[in-house]
N, C-alpha and C positions, 0 to 999 in steps of 0.2 A: 625711730632710727637707732636708739640705744639697743633695743631688743634685737634689731637686725644685725648690728655689729657684734653683739654677744653671740648670736646664733652662728655667724660666720666664724668667729673665733673658736667656738666649740667644735665646729666641723673641721676647721684647719688643725686644731689640736688633736682631734681624733685621727685624722689622716696621718699626721706626723707620728703619733703613737703606733699606728698600725705598720708604718714603714720601718720604724726603728725597732719594733718588737721582734724577737727571734722568730724566724719563719716557722720553727717547730711548734711554737705556741699557737700559731694561727690555724692549725689543723689537728684534729684528733686522729692520729694514725692508728691503724689496726695491723698488727704484725703477727706472723706465725713464728713460733720457735720450735724447731725440731731437735731434740736432745739425742746425743749419741747413745746414751743409756742413762738410767736413773738408779743404778745399783749401788752407789756409794755416796758418802757425804759431799764429796767434791762437786758432783753433778747437781745434787740437790741445792747446795749453796749457790751454785752458778745460776740455776733456775730461779731461786728466790731473789737474787740480785736483779735479774732481768725483770721480774714482775714488780719489784719495789721501785726500780728506776722508771719503768713505764708509768707506774702510778704517779710518781712525782712529776712526770712530764704531761700527764693527762692523756696518755695513750692506752690502748688496749692490746693485750698479748694473749694468745692461746698457745699452750704447750702440748706437744705430742712426743712420745717416747719411742724411738726407733729400736731400742734394746739390742743394738748391734746387728739388726737384720736389715739387709739392703732392700728386700722386697717391701718391708713395712715402711721404710723411709721414703721410698718412691711413692707409695700410696698416700702417705701423710703429706708430702709436698703437693701432690695433686689435690688433696683435700683442702689444703690451705688456699690454693688458687681458686678452687670452686667456691670457697667461702667468701672470696673477694677481698683478701688481705691486700694491704698496700705493698708489703715486702716480707721477706722471710730471712730469719737468721737461723743457722743450722750448723751442726757438727757432723760432717759426712762420715758414714760408716766405712766406705771404701772409696778411695780416690778415683778409681777407674769406673767402677760399676754404677756410681751415682752421677757421672758426668752428663749423661743424656737427660736426666730429669732436671738438672740445673739449666741446661740449654732450653728445654721445653718451657720452664718457668719464665725464662727471659723472653722467649717467643710470645708468651701470653701477656707480656708487659709487666711481669712481676719480678723485680730485682731481688737477688739473694746475696747475702753476705755470710761467709763462713767464719767460724771461730774454733779454736782448739784443734781441729783437724781440717783437712783441705780436700779439694776435688780437682781433678786434672781437666780443666776447661777454662777458657777465657770468658765464658758466660758469667762467671762470678767476677765482680769488679774488684773486690778486696777481701783478704783473709786476715783475721786477727788471732795471733797466737805467739807464744814465745819460741825460742829455738830449742827444740827437744834434744837435738844432737849435742848442742853446746852445754845444755843443762846436765845431761848424763856424763859428759866429759868432765865437767866441774866436780861432780860427785865422785867420779872415778879418781880424780887427782886428790880428793880428800882421803880416799881409801889408801892411795899410795903413800901420802904423807903420814898417815897413821901407821902403816906397816913399817915404813922406814924409821919412824920414831920409836916404835915399840920393839921391833925385831932387828933393826939395823939394815934391813933390805926388804924389798918388795918381792915376796915369794909365798907360795902356798896355794890352796884351793879356794877359788872364789866362785860362789854360786850366783848366777844371774837369772832372776825370774821376771819374765817380760810379758807383754800383753798379747796382741794379735799381729802376726806377721803380715796380714793383709792391710793393716792400718798403717798409714805413713808415719804418723807421730810415734806409734809404738815401735815401729821398725827403726826409726831414727834414734830413739832412746837406746835400744839394744845395740845398735852400731856404735853409738858414742861410747858406751862402756867398753865394747869389744876393741875399738880402735886404740883406746888408752892401754888396756891391760895386755894387748898383744905386743906392746913394746917391751914387755918385761918377761924374759924367757923363764924366769922362776915361777911364774904364775900359771896355774892350770885353771882355765875358765870353763865352767859347766853352765850351759845356757839352755833355758827352758822357756817355751811360750805357753802361757796358761789362759789366755783370753781374759785376764784380770779376774780369775776365779780363785778365791783364797784357798778353797779346798784342794784345787789342782796344784797350786803353789806348795801347799803343805805336803801333798803326796810326792811331788817331784823332789822337794828338798829332803824329805825323809829318806827317799830311795838313794839320793846322792850321798848323804852322810853315812848310810849303811855301807855303801860301796867304797867311799873315799875317805871317810873319817871326818873329824871336825874341820870345817872350813875356817879360813882366817877372816873372811868377809862375805857378806851377802849384799847384792845390789838389786834394786827392783824398779820396775816401770812405774809402780804406784804403791801406796801404802797398803792396799788390799793384798797385793802380792807379798809385800814385806811382812805383814802380820801373819799371813799364811806360812811363810817360811820360818818365822820365829816360833810359831806353834810347833812346827816340826822339830826345831832345836830343843824346845822344852820337852817334847815327847821323847827325844833321844838323850835327855839329860845334859844338854850342851848349852843351855841358856844361862849365861853368866853375866853379871852386871859389869859395867865399865869400871876399869881400874883393877879388876881381879884377873888372875891368871886364867887363860882360856876364853876370855871375852871375844865374841865374834862381832866385828865392826859391821853395823847395818846402816845402809844409806838408801834412800829412795826419793823419787820425785813425788812430792806431796807431803802434807802434814795434817792429817785429819786429827780430830780431838784425841782419839785413843792413841794415835801414834805420837802426838805431842807428849802424852803422859808416859809413853814408853821411853822417850828420850829423857824425860824428867827422872824416871826411875833408873836410868842407866843401861837399859837393855837395847835401845836403839841410839844412833849417834848423829845422823844427819838427815835432813829433809831439804827439798828445794821446791818452793811453791810457785805456782803460776798466779798471776793477779786475776783469778777467775771472777771476782766480783766486778771486774772491769770489762771482761770479755763481751758479755751481752750488751751492756750499755755502749761500749765503743762500736760494736757491730750495728746497733740501732742508730747511733749517731751517724754512721756512714750511710746507712739506708736513707736517712733524711736528706743528707747531702746529695745523694744520687737522685732522689725524688724531686728535690727542689732546684738543684743546679746542674745535674748531670754528672756522669762519671769523670769528666775532665776536671771537675772541681775537687776531686779527691787528691790527697797529697801524692806528688809524683815519685816514681821510683828514683832512688838516689838521695832522697831528702831525709832529714832527721826532724822528728816532731817532738817538741818538749812540752812540759806542763805549762809553759808560757803561751804556747800555741793552741793548746786544747785542754780544756778542763771538763771532767765529768763530775757533776755536782748533784747533790740531792739531800734528802732529809735523814733523820735518825729513824731507824726501823728496828723495832723490838730490841732496843738497847744498843744498837750498833750504828755507827756513822761510817758506812763502808767506803765512801769516796772522799773522805777528808784529806787523805794523803794520796797523791797521784803516783802510786808505786809502780805503775806500768811504764812510766817515763824515765828516760827518753826512749822513743821507738825509732828504729830505722825502717825505711820503706825499701824493701827489696822486691825481686820478682820471683814468683813461683807459679808454675803451670800457666804461664802466659798472663798472669794478673798480679796485682799488687799484694805484697805480704807486709802487713803492719806488724813488725817484729818487736814485741814488747819485752820488758825486763822480767827476770825471775828473782827470787829472794832466797838466800841460803838460810836454813833453820838449824841452829846449833843449841847446845845446852845453855848458852849465854843469852839467847834472845827469845826464849820460849813464850814469854808473855806479851810479846809485841802484838798490839791489836790489829796490825795490818796483815798478820798471818790469817788466812781464811779459816783455818781450823778453830781459831779463837772466836770468830763470828759464828761458826757452826755450833759451838757450845750453847749459844743463846737462840739461834734460829731453829735448831733441830731438836731442842730438848722436849 
């Protein structure tokens, strides 16, 4: 009789444990990750974080690199479906041209969640990214503040080196800069799209300074563009450290290790980082919600999600504890392209906070060495 009671107790205990355990631990998910490109440290760190987080959860992830090519991305998403993945996280190359493949994946019963960039279809349940437009505006106002403090008013030539006009996030960044600087009649804005190629940014910037002379500032879509532009300044003999006459104020979205050092040395001035180590983990979390509870269980449009509501947690990987501080929070849930946009926070990088471990570039120093 005692053995029978013991057996019943063990069975009941096991049932309670299974019910109370997180659903994500009950299944070994297999996810596809399609990267926008892998040509810089930002994307490599993003992919590292995705694989580290999946490892902590007991999931499997396979990564493919679209390398900015729509045709490749379409093939890669089809490949994921053929492999039998449970879901796909991806950064769309083009918001319009990749809509049909997102719809096809959903028709095949494979949900997709986008991050960093987005796609124009309601076949995607939710997108994870920060506000590119607002980020570039924030940096533009940093430029304005510098010009007013240094010269008494905001005027002069500003060179803007941006990404790909076909990419929504890139275009939003360019427009954010432009919409601020256009309010100041003394500013001449020269805008170039480089498809995030540092060599192209260098050529464009060098041609601009040959024609217009020394700019007062350079703003960039990312630090690849910023570093290309700064190389052009150096080539033209115009690279001067902060605090000295003729310094060109440089601001960009991003803060890769080399760019952090350029701020430290005084040649660059501001960065604004996305919480990219959280992008993939948040996207995978939302995939599990969709798979286990359905799209209606996702946070509704109009809501605000705080770190008290959602925690991304995991271990220490190669000397970095990437999710100790929930720097993505709070996030507002807005609507974009007919689906939810989980709009996370960005972080301003200045000469005063360069060593903050939550800046992804500091993680990159260890992960990509």
